[in-house]
N, C-alpha and C positions, 0 to 999 in steps of 0.2 A: 464295484458292481454288487458284491455280496452285501456290503453295508446298505446300499440303496434298496436292495430287495428286502432286507430286514426292516428298513424304515417303512416301506410300502406295506409289508405284512402287518407291522404294528398299527399303522393308520387304519387299515382295513379291519383289524381286530377291534380297535376302539370304536370305529363306526358301527360295527355289528353289535357291540355291547350297548352303545347309545341307542340304536334303533330298538334293541330288545327292551331297554328300560322304558322307552317311549311307546311300547306296545304296538310296534309295527304300524307306523303312522298312516300307511296306505289304507288300513282297515279301521283305524280309529274313527269313532262316531258312526261307523257303518255296521260293525259287528261287535259282539260282546267280547272284547279283547282282554278284559279283566274279569277274573273269576270271583275275587273277593272284594267286598265293599266295606269300608270303615264308616261307622255311623257315630256321630257325636250328638247325643240326645240332650234335650232340654236346654238349648242355648237361648238365653233371653235376648230379644232384639228390640224390645220397646214396651210401652205401657200406655194405657188410655182409659178414660172414664167409661164405665160400663154399668148398665142397669142390671142389677142382680136379683131383684125381688119386686113383686107387685103386691105390696103390703096393703091390707085393709080394703074395705068395700069401696072406698073413694079412689082407688088406684093411685096410691101414694108411691112414687118411685123412690127406690133406694139405690144410690149410686156408690160404687166403689172403684178403685183403680185396679184394672186387670193387667197383670204382666203377660206379655206375649212371648211365646217360645217357638223355636223351630228345631227340627232335627236335620242335621247336615250329613249328606252322604258323599263319600269321596272314593274313587277307585284306589284300592290298596296297592301299594308298590309303584304308583305312578310317579314319574320324574318330571313331568311337564310343569313349567313354572307359571304359565298363563293359560288357564283352562276356562272354557265357557261355563256359565252358571245358568241353571234352570231352577226357578222358584215356583213351586206348585202349591195350589190351594184345594182343599177338599170340597165336596158337594154336600148338600143337605138342606136346601131351601133357606139358608141363613138361620135355620132353627136348630139343627143338630149336625153331628159329624165332628171328627177330630183329625188332627194331623197324622195320627197313627192308624187311620183307616187302612184296611188291607190294600185298597186300590192305590192309595198314595204311597205306601211302602213299596208296592210292586213297581210303580212307575219310577220312583226315585232310584230304586235299586237297578232297574233296567238301564236307565239313562246313565247312571254312574258306571255300570259295566261297559258302556260304550266309551267312557273317558270324560264325561261331564262331571262337574260338581253339581249336586242337586240339593234342594232344601224343601222340606214340607213344613208349612208354616201354620201357626194359629192365626185366626182373625176373629174379631168379636162377633158373636152370634146375636140375633135379634129375636129372642124366643117369644117376645110379645106379639110377633106376627101370628102366632098360633093361639092368641088369647083375645081378650076383650080390647086389647090395644088397638086393633084395627078400627074399632068403632069410635075411638077417641082421637085417632091421628091418621088422616087419610094419606099423609105423606110418608107413612112408616116404611113402605117398600123401598122408595128411592133413598131414604135415610139408611136403611140396612145395607144397600149397595155401596153408598158412600163410606160408611164405616169400614166395610171390608176393603174398599179401595185404599182408604187411609192406612190401614194396617199393612197391606201389601206394599204400598209405597215406602212405609217405614222399614220393611224388610230389605228392599232394594237399597235404601240409604244406609242401612246397617252394614251391608257388604261393602259399600263404598267407604264407609268409616273404617272397616277392617283393613282395606287396602292402604289407607293412610297410616295404619298401625303396624305395618310390616307385611301385610297380605298373607296371614297364616294359612288361608285356604287356597292360596295360589290361583286366584281367579283372574280373568281378563275383564276389567271393569267396562270395557267397550262391548262385551258380549254377555250381557245379562238378559235372560229371557224369562217371561212370566207365563204361567199357564194354570189350568185347572179344569175341573169337571163341574158342570151345572153352576151352582152358586159360585164356586171357585173360579170358573171361567168368566162369570160376570165380573169378578174382582180383577182378573187379568185384563180383560177387554177394556174396562173403564180406566185402569191404571195407564194403559197405553194410549187410549184415544179420547178420553175425557180430559182435555188438557188446556181448556180455556175457561176463564171464570164465567163468560157469557153463556157457556154451554150447560152450566149447572141448572137443572130444572127449576122453574120459578118457585115451585112449592117448597123447595128446600134451600133457597138462597140464604135465608136468615140463619137456618141451621148450619149451613156450611160456613158462613161468616163467623159464627160463634165457635166453630170447631176446627179452625185452621185452614179454611178454604179448600182448595184442591189437595194440598199436601197433607193436611190434617195435623194432629198433635200427638201422634203415636210414637214419636221418638226419632233421634238422630237428625235433628235439624241442621241445615246448612250443607248437607250432602245431597248429591243428585239422586233423583228417583227415575231418571230416564231409562228406558229399556230398549233392547235391540229387536224384539219380536215377541209374538204371542202364540201360545198353543191353546186352542179352545176346543174342549169336548162338550158339546151340547150347551153352548153359551149364547148370550145375546147382549146387544147394546141398547141403551135407552133410545138412541137414534143413530142409524147407520151413517147419517150425514156428519157425525163427529169424526168419522174416518175421512181424512183429507189427503190430497196429493202430497207425496213426500213422506207420509207416515211409515212406520215400521211394518215389516212383513207379518203375515198371519197364516197359520195352518190350522184348519178346523175340521171337525166331523160333526154330523148331526143326522138324526133319524127323521124320515118324512112323516112318521106317525107319532111324533113327540106331542103328547097332550099336556105337557107341563111347561116347557120352554118352547115357544113356537119355532118351527123350521123356517117360516117366513115372517111376515109382519102380522102380529096379533098380540094378544094379552097373555101374560103369565097367569096360569089358572090355579096353581096350587095354593092352598090355604085361603082361598077366596080373595087373592090379591088383586087380580084383574087389572094389572098395570101394563100398558102397551109398550112393547119392545120390538126391536128388529132382530130376527134370528139369523142363523149362520148363512142361509142362502142369500139373504138380502145383503149381508155384509160382504159376502163373496162377490156379488154382482157389483156392489159399490167399489170394491177394491179393483176389480177388473176394469171398470170404467175409468178409474183414476190412474191405473198403471201401478198400483201398489202390489208388490210381489206377494202372491198368496197361493194356497192350495186348499181344495175343499173336497172332502169325501162324503158322499151321501149314502146313508144306510137306508135302502128302499124298504118301506114298511116297518121300520124299527121304531120302538117306543123310546122313552127318555133315558139318556145316559146309560146305554147298554154296556159300555166299557167297564162300568163300575161293578157289574155283577156277572157278566158273561165273558168267558175266556176267549171265545172266538172273536168277539167284537174288541176285546181288550188287545189281543194280538194285532188285529187289523189297524186299530187306532194308533197303537205304539209304532208299528212299522211305517205307517203313512207319515206320522209326524217326524220320525227318525229320518226318513228319506228326504223330506223337505228341508 
């Protein structure tokens, strides 16, 4: 009897140690069970051709190869071996912004403290959106979105590549989520839902064909770019109808007074782009009609991408996406 009690005590002690290492699984992903986060910076995940100069009066493009980097955030001291991954992209109208923007750092850190692995990624900007390029290329806006989507897909493929190399970040390849704010949300939405060649807008069909189709040429060919869900803060799709029955879940937030990316169906107005898109409310209605799991939070009277600059909105958006 004494031996049996000792064995029971040993088993209970080992279970307690294991639960402690796994950060009290009942609270994991719900509460910040990890205080410290380990950040691996400047991890190259791909490369692609990029316009780097608008030289001369005749708009002579100068192309170079841009290396794409990411910063990876992991909960310090975590013992889980298969952790969900969230890949996030910054906002900035496809013209400015970086993976080290304060909002991206905050989001990645918060999710990692819950137990996720997170990554803030580069994607190629299209600075000619703010120049005379608009006058020379009417398809420049959808090209900018496709470039960003190509780069985000490459980041997903990169992590699947790392799984084949021993899975150093201990991710669950079946639980890779993509998200972002504003332009970054465009990248995430199109990565998930622009998944058929016939859906590529007619004005960029030739451009897409020259640049790797839907998958792009940004790196890690042969690995999957499929994702398990989307987190969209103030994003939009070219067409909500690209969201189809059986597609992956989405959680989103949007302000009703957004005058940059429309809350409903309208045109993107920043930088004189005037390109028609379907905003979060239309995507939400489409998802409901199709039975695609989704959650949508409306900021009544709020302007564009308030999470990026306002702590109250940031807390609300994070908590809403966390709960979903």
